[in-house]
Every structure is written in structure tokens, then in C-alpha cells.
C-alpha positions, 0 to 999 in steps of 0.5 A: 177536816177537824171539828172543835168542841169546848166545855162551857168553862173552856177549860177542856177542848175536844178535837175530832176528825170529821170522818170519825165524827160522821162514823159516830153519828151513824153508829152511835146515834143518840147515845153518850161516848164516855171517855176515861183514863185508867192505870194500865199497861207498861207506860202507866195509863190507857183510855177507857171508853163506854157507850151509855144511854144516859149519865147517872146523877153523879156523872151529870154533876162531875162530867163535861158533856159536849154535844157533837151534833145529831144527839151524839154526846161525849162525856168526860170527867171534869177533873181528868179533862182539866188536869190531864187531857186539857186538849183531847184529840181523836183522829182517823188513820187510813187502814185497809179500806177503812180507818182506825181511831187514834186518841191523843192528848197534850199531856201524854208523854211516852207511849209503849211500843204497842201504842196501848198505854202512855205516861203523862207529864206530872 
């Protein structure tokens, strides 16, 4: 099962599987998951993730913040969210008694062999 969250202007959508969302609520609690992008790897780009207590003033103005429930928040730079991600998906993959998390977005084009980096449609 999945849940969808939208930015206020509906230019960005975040889709997350229920088991990942429940795990975050239990382990991250009232913190902010900051998702970004950096040039990296053999295919060009990689996701970045940080857990923050709060956003600074610049981030508050430049980031979308999505309330995921129980005070857990996802934050994404508006420019990256609108121009590159558009729809960001986070799903679980069963793995040895637990799960791993897979991130994808609609403009990701090619992935490297290890799955750590990707190229984007221009």
C-alpha cells in the first residue's frame, strides 16, 4: 500500500510505501528528512539524505515541506522537486527478514550497475 503527498502548489508529488512510512515515524519521529541531489557516481547523480531537527531560514523559503504524519516531515528543494524529481517515489524491497528502501523519480533515465547513481532526462 502507498501514500501520496503533494506540495501546496501540486508541482511535486511524493509517493511512499506504508511500511517505509511507518518505519520512519517510529525511528525518526519529529525530525525532518531532507532529500537532495548531488553529482556523483558513474551515471551522474545520486540522492542525498540528511536528518535534521529544523530547517534554517533559507531552507524554509526554498524547500517544500511535506507533513508525513506524527510530526515526521520530508523536505525537498523546490527547484530540484519541480525541475528534476516531479514525482519522487520511495518503496520497500523485501530483504532478509526486513527491507531496503528504493528511491526513484520520473526523470531518472539510466542507472549504474550498482544502482547508486543515475542520469536524468534533460
